C-alpha positions in Angstrom: 59.0 9.5 14.1 58.9 11.4 10.3 57.6 9.9 7.6 60.3 8.5 6.4 60.4 6.2 9.4 60.1 2.6 7.8 58.0 -0.1 9.8 58.9 -3.6 10.9 56.1 -5.7 9.0 56.0 -9.3 9.0 56.5 -11.4 5.6 54.1 -10.5 3.1 52.1 -8.2 5.1 51.7 -4.7 3.7 50.7 -1.6 5.3 47.8 0.2 4.0 47.2 4.0 4.7 43.7 5.3 5.5 43.0 7.0 2.1 44.2 3.9 0.3 41.8 1.7 2.5 39.0 4.9 2.1 39.2 3.6 -1.6 38.0 0.2 -1.5 35.2 0.9 1.6 31.6 0.4 -0.3 29.1 3.1 0.5 26.2 1.8 3.3 23.7 1.2 2.2 20.0 0.8 4.4 19.2 -2.4 2.1 15.8 -0.7 2.0 13.8 2.3 -0.5 14.4 5.1 1.2 12.0 7.3 -1.3 8.9 5.1 -0.2 10.1 5.4 3.6 10.2 9.2 3.5 6.9 9.6 1.2 5.7 7.9 3.7 6.7 9.3 6.7 6.0 12.8 5.0 2.3 11.1 4.7 1.8 10.0 8.4 3.5 12.9 9.9 1.2 15.5 7.9 -1.8 13.0 8.7 -1.4 13.4 12.0 -1.2 17.1 12.2 -4.8 17.0 10.0 -6.4 14.9 12.3 -5.5 16.7 15.0 -7.2 20.1 13.0 -9.9 18.4 11.5 -10.6 16.0 14.8 -11.4 18.5 17.9 -14.8 20.5 17.0 -15.8 16.6 16.1 -14.5 14.7 18.7 -16.1 17.5 21.5 -19.6 18.1 19.7 -20.5 14.8 17.7 -18.4 12.1 20.1 -19.0 14.3 23.5 -15.4 13.5 24.5 -12.3 15.8 24.6 -11.2 17.6 21.7 -7.8 15.2 21.3 -9.6 12.5 21.5 -9.7 11.5 18.1 -5.9 13.0 17.9 -5.1 10.8 21.0 -6.4 7.4 19.4 -4.8 7.8 16.2 -1.3 8.3 17.9 -1.9 5.1 19.5 -2.7 3.3 16.1 0.4 4.7 14.8 2.8 3.4 17.3 1.1 0.3 16.6 1.2 0.4 12.9 4.5 1.3 12.8 5.9 -1.4 15.2 3.9 -3.9 12.8 5.5 -2.7 10.0 9.2 -2.4 11.5 8.4 -6.2 12.4 7.3 -7.1 8.8 9.9 -5.1 6.8 12.1 -8.1 9.0 9.4 -10.7 8.3 10.5 -13.0 5.4 7.5 -12.4 2.8 8.3 -16.1 1.5 6.6 -17.4 4.7 3.2 -15.9 3.4 2.6 -18.7 1.7 2.5 -21.0 4.6 -0.3 -18.5 6.5 -2.1 -17.2 4.0 -5.0 -19.4 3.9 -5.4 -19.4 7.8 -5.3 -15.4 7.3 -8.2 -15.6 4.7 -10.4 -18.0 7.0 -9.5 -15.1 10.1 -10.6 -12.7 8.1 -13.7 -14.4 6.6 -14.5 -15.3 10.4 -14.3 -11.8 11.5 -16.4 -10.3 8.7 -19.1 -13.1 9.6 -18.8 -12.2 13.5 -19.5 -8.4 11.9 -22.9 -9.5 11.0 -23.8 -11.6 13.6 -22.7 -8.8 16.6 -24.7 -6.1 14.5 -22.8 -3.1 16.2 -24.6 -0.5 14.2 -22.8 2.8 13.7 -23.8 5.4 11.3 -26.5 3.2 9.8 -23.8 0.5 9.1 -22.5 -2.3 10.6 -19.0 -2.6 9.6 -17.1 -2.5 13.3 -16.3 -4.6 16.1 -14.7 -3.8 20.3 -17.0 -0.3 20.2 -16.0 0.6 16.5 -12.0 -0.2 17.2 -11.6 -2.4 14.9 -13.0 -2.6 11.2 -12.5 -6.0 9.3 -12.8 -5.0 5.8 -10.0 -3.1 5.9 -8.2 -6.3 6.8 -9.7 -7.8 4.4 -8.0 -5.4 2.0 -4.2 -6.4 2.7 -5.5 -10.4 3.3 -7.1 -10.3 -0.4 -3.9 -8.8 -1.6 -1.6 -11.8 0.4 -4.1 -14.6 -0.3 -3.8 -13.8 -3.9 -0.5 -13.4 -4.3 0.2 -17.1 -3.2 -2.5 -18.5 -4.5 -1.9 -16.6 -8.1 1.9 -17.4 -7.8 1.3 -21.1 -7.0 -1.5 -21.5 -9.9 0.9 -19.6 -12.3 0.6 -22.5 -15.0 -2.8 -22.8 -15.0 -4.4 -19.6 -14.8 -5.4 -20.1 -18.2 -7.8 -22.6 -17.5 -10.9 -21.8 -16.2 -11.5 -24.4 -13.7 -7.8 -23.5 -12.2 -8.4 -19.4 -12.6 -11.4 -17.5 -13.4 -14.3 -19.8 -11.5 -12.0 -19.9 -8.3 -11.1 -16.7 -8.2 -14.5 -15.7 -8.7 -15.4 -17.5 -5.6 -12.7 -16.0 -3.6 -14.0 -12.7 -4.5 -17.6 -13.5 -4.5 -17.0 -14.8 -0.8 -15.5 -11.8 0.5 -17.0 -8.9 -1.5 -20.7 -11.0 -0.7 -19.7 -10.8 3.3 -18.8 -7.0 2.8 -21.8 -6.0 0.9 -24.1 -6.8 3.8 -22.5 -4.8 6.2 -22.9 -2.6 3.8 -19.6 -1.5 2.4 -19.6 -0.8 -1.0 -16.4 0.9 -1.2 -14.1 -1.8 0.6 -16.7 -3.8 -1.9 -15.8 -2.3 -4.8 -11.7 -2.5 -4.0 -11.7 -6.0 -3.4 -13.0 -6.6 -7.2 -10.5 -4.0 -8.2 -7.9 -5.1 -6.7 -8.4 -9.1 -7.5 -9.1 -8.1 -11.5 -5.3 -6.4 -11.3 -3.7 -8.5 -10.0 -5.2 -11.7 -12.2 -3.8 -9.5 -15.0 -0.5 -9.3 -13.2 -0.1 -12.8 -12.9 -0.4 -13.1 -16.6 -4.3 -14.6 -16.7 -5.6 -15.2 -20.0 -7.4 -12.1 -21.5 -10.8 -14.0 -22.4 -11.2 -14.5 -18.6 -10.8 -11.0 -17.5 -12.9 -9.4 -20.3 -15.1 -12.0 -18.8 -14.7 -10.9 -15.3 -14.9 -7.5 -16.0 -18.4 -8.0 -17.7 -19.3 -10.0 -14.3 -18.2 -7.2 -12.3 -20.7 -4.7 -14.3 -23.2 -7.0 -13.8 -22.8 -7.2 -10.1 -22.5 -3.2 -9.7 -25.8 -2.8 -11.8 -27.5 -5.1 -9.1 -25.8 -3.4 -6.0 -27.7 -0.5 -7.4 -30.9 -2.2 -8.0 -31.2 -4.1 -5.0 -28.9 -1.9 -2.7 -30.8 0.9 -0.8 -27.8 2.2 0.1 -25.9 2.0 -3.6 -29.0 3.4 -5.0 -29.3 6.2 -3.2 -25.4 7.2 -3.4 -26.0 6.7 -7.2 -29.2 9.2 -7.9 -27.9 11.5 -5.5 -24.7 12.1 -7.5 -26.1 11.9 -11.1 -28.2 15.2 -10.0 -24.9 16.9 -9.5 -24.7 16.7 -13.3 -27.8 18.8 -13.6 -27.1 21.5 -11.3 -24.4 21.9 -8.1 -27.4 23.3 -6.2 -29.1 19.9 -6.4 -26.0 18.2 -5.6 -26.0 16.1 -2.1 -24.4 18.0 0.6 -21.1 16.0 1.4 -20.6 17.0 -1.7 -21.2 20.5 -1.8 -19.7 21.1 1.1 -16.3 19.6 0.1 -16.3 22.0 -3.2 -16.7 25.0 -0.9 -14.0 24.1 1.0 -11.5 23.6 -2.0 -13.4 26.6 -3.2 -12.4 28.7 0.3 -8.9 27.1 0.2 -7.6 28.7 -2.8 -4.1 28.3 -4.2 -2.7 28.3 -0.6 -5.2 27.8 1.7 -6.4 29.4 4.9 -3.7 27.7 7.2 -3.4 25.0 9.2 -6.5 24.9 11.9 -8.5 27.5 10.6 -10.6 26.1 8.4 -14.4 27.0 8.9 -16.3 24.4 6.7 -15.3 21.4 9.4 -17.2 23.5 11.8 -20.2 24.6 9.9 -21.5 21.0 8.3 -18.9 19.1 6.9 -19.8 15.5 6.8 -17.1 13.2 9.2 -14.0 16.1 8.6 -11.4 13.8 10.3 -12.2 10.9 7.9 -13.9 10.6 5.0 -13.7 14.6 4.2 -10.6 15.1 5.6 -9.3 15.8 2.2 -11.4 18.6 1.7 -9.8 20.0 5.0 -6.6 19.5 3.4 -7.5 21.9 0.2 -9.2 24.3 2.7 -6.1 24.5 4.9 -3.1 24.1 2.8 -5.1 24.9 -0.8 -4.2 23.6 -4.0 -0.5 23.4 -3.4 -1.2 21.1 -0.1 -3.9 19.0 -1.9 -1.4 18.5 -5.5 1.5 17.9 -2.8 -0.3 14.9 -1.4 -1.2 13.4 -5.1 2.5 13.5 -5.8 3.3 12.0 -2.4 0.8 9.2 -3.4 2.2 8.8 -7.1 5.7 8.6 -5.3 4.3 5.5 -3.5 2.8 4.1 -6.4 6.1 4.3 -8.4 8.6 2.7 -5.4 6.2 0.1 -5.1 6.1 -0.6 -9.2 10.0 -0.7 -8.7 10.0 -2.7 -5.8 8.2 -5.4 -7.9 10.0 -5.2 -10.8 13.4 -5.7 -8.6 11.5 -8.9 -6.6 13.5 -12.1 -7.3 10.6 -13.9 -7.7 7.1 -13.8 -8.7 5.6 -14.1 -5.4 7.6 -10.6 -4.4 6.2 -9.0 -7.2 2.6 -9.9 -7.4 2.7 -8.9 -3.4 4.6 -5.2 -4.2 2.2 -4.3 -6.8 -0.8 -5.4 -5.4 0.4 -3.8 -2.4 1.0 -0.4 -3.7 -2.1 -0.4 -6.0 -4.5 -0.9 -3.1 -2.8 2.0 -1.6 -3.3 4.4 -4.6 -6.3 3.3 -6.0 -7.5 3.8 -1.9 -6.7 7.4 -1.9 -7.7 7.9 -5.7 -11.5 7.1 -4.7 -11.3 9.2 -1.6 -10.2 12.1 -3.7 -12.2 11.8 -6.7 -15.4 11.6 -4.4 -14.2 14.7 -2.7 -13.9 16.8 -6.1 -17.2 15.2 -7.7 -15.9 12.4 -9.9 -17.2 9.5 -8.3 -20.1 8.7 -6.1 -19.8 8.9 -2.3 -17.8 6.0 -1.1 -16.8 6.2 2.2 -13.3 4.7 2.2 -10.3 6.0 3.9 -7.4 8.0 2.8 -4.3 6.3 3.8 -2.0 7.3 6.4 -4.6 10.5 6.5 -8.0 9.6 7.9 -8.6 9.0 11.2 -8.9 5.3 11.5 -6.9 2.7 13.4 -7.9 -0.1 11.5 -7.0 1.6 8.0 -3.6 3.4 9.3 -2.9 -0.2 11.0 -3.1 -2.0 7.4 -1.6 0.5 5.5 1.6 0.9 7.4 1.8 -3.5 7.9 2.0 -2.5 3.5 4.8 -0.7 3.9 6.1 -3.5 5.9 6.1 -5.6 3.7 7.1 -3.2 0.6 10.0 -2.9 2.8 11.1 -6.4 3.2 10.9 -7.0 -0.3 13.1 -4.0 -1.0 15.0 -5.4 1.8 15.5 -8.8 0.3 15.7 -7.7 -3.5 18.9 -5.2 -2.6 20.6 -8.8 -0.5 19.6 -10.7 -3.4 21.8 -8.1 -5.8 24.7 -7.7 -3.4 25.0 -11.9 -3.1 25.3 -11.4 -6.7 27.8 -8.8 -6.7 30.0 -10.6 -4.3 30.1 -13.7 -6.0 31.3 -11.8 -9.6 33.6 -10.1 -7.4 34.9 -13.4 -6.3 35.3 -14.9 -9.6 37.2 -11.6 -10.6 39.3 -11.8 -7.5 40.6 -15.5 -8.6 40.8 -14.5 -12.5 42.8 -11.3 -10.9 45.4 -13.4 -9.2 45.6 -15.9 -11.6 47.1 -13.0 -14.3 43.8 -13.8 -16.5 45.2 -16.7 -17.6 43.4 -19.8 -18.1 43.8 -23.4 -17.2 47.1 -25.1 -18.8 46.2 -27.6 -21.3 48.6 -30.7 -21.3 51.0 -29.9 -24.3 52.6 -32.8 -26.4 56.4 -32.9 -26.5 58.6 -31.4 -29.2 59.5 -34.5 -30.6 56.0 -36.5 -30.6 55.0 -33.0 -32.6 57.7 -34.0 -35.1 56.8 -37.3 -35.2 
């Protein structure tokens, strides 16, 4: 049939051409923050590559295992983390209000078990099940979730010391005290920093925040005075200011690796500092391996990806439909980036040795799983925010359509007859 052939249609039915139908079709939306997902995926893939490069000799010579031992474990934990992230991306974050207290109690219980079991690895008791589980990593995401729920519930009472600073101090002091006994100074510092930042973001009183900072400084001084580990790390770090030749081995070998890397690195798998005394290259020192093998270009790309995560996380927080989502998104994104900045700052000598992992990059199952879990929660907040906006758009479109069908006329008002007007 030709183009001019008419079609028989039912009364009131209009045929639409494919071109007309395409005009009104809305673009497909994934419902999640794609830049965040791409940044995390890039870090995860690059991290697996770097663990493979940095762990072969360490697995063989130090752990007495096969060269692919640490890489294989990292692959398994990456799979677990991805599965957990996918689940949490679909798990409504409002439900954490029911489980926050149980999660915190479970975390405190694990930290107590760590001290009781006393499984010593590298002069510290931080792990369970032969080093497979590190509860202090769980404590970081648990404190963000718990504080988000608690601060959101108490948002109208935070100006009162009895409802604001004092309970916050008890929460942070309990977790921090259990972790410092392991000892894990970096995890303790991270938890206190997160607590202060989230109290500020929730609208806490500035005087209480100033008092919290003062308490934190006093606590840090006490750790320096009473903790042999803290005293040793600060003392060794201070020596590096006098002369780099007196710097601790970790810092001197890390700087050596960065210098060898130059602008574009020696190539993936070709670094030699990881083979000649760089402490724990697959975990704490992996940023030094990145600098040597990919150079300044690779290191700055890594920093850019973390900044992108922070930007997208704060963007998600800004668009969140309620205060709970805002606190969760801001707290989780700040936590990931703070961890990364501390790790990289240690390698370049800006802060004393901390011993924390580089998120998505360092070998370590607990760190990788909880970091991916945080990304899953961020994606869920993003998805629900998009759904909320789409519902608002549909409501607006429905109102516009009703007005259009009514030809923009207002509801008619009762009129008096002409004879009544004349009277």
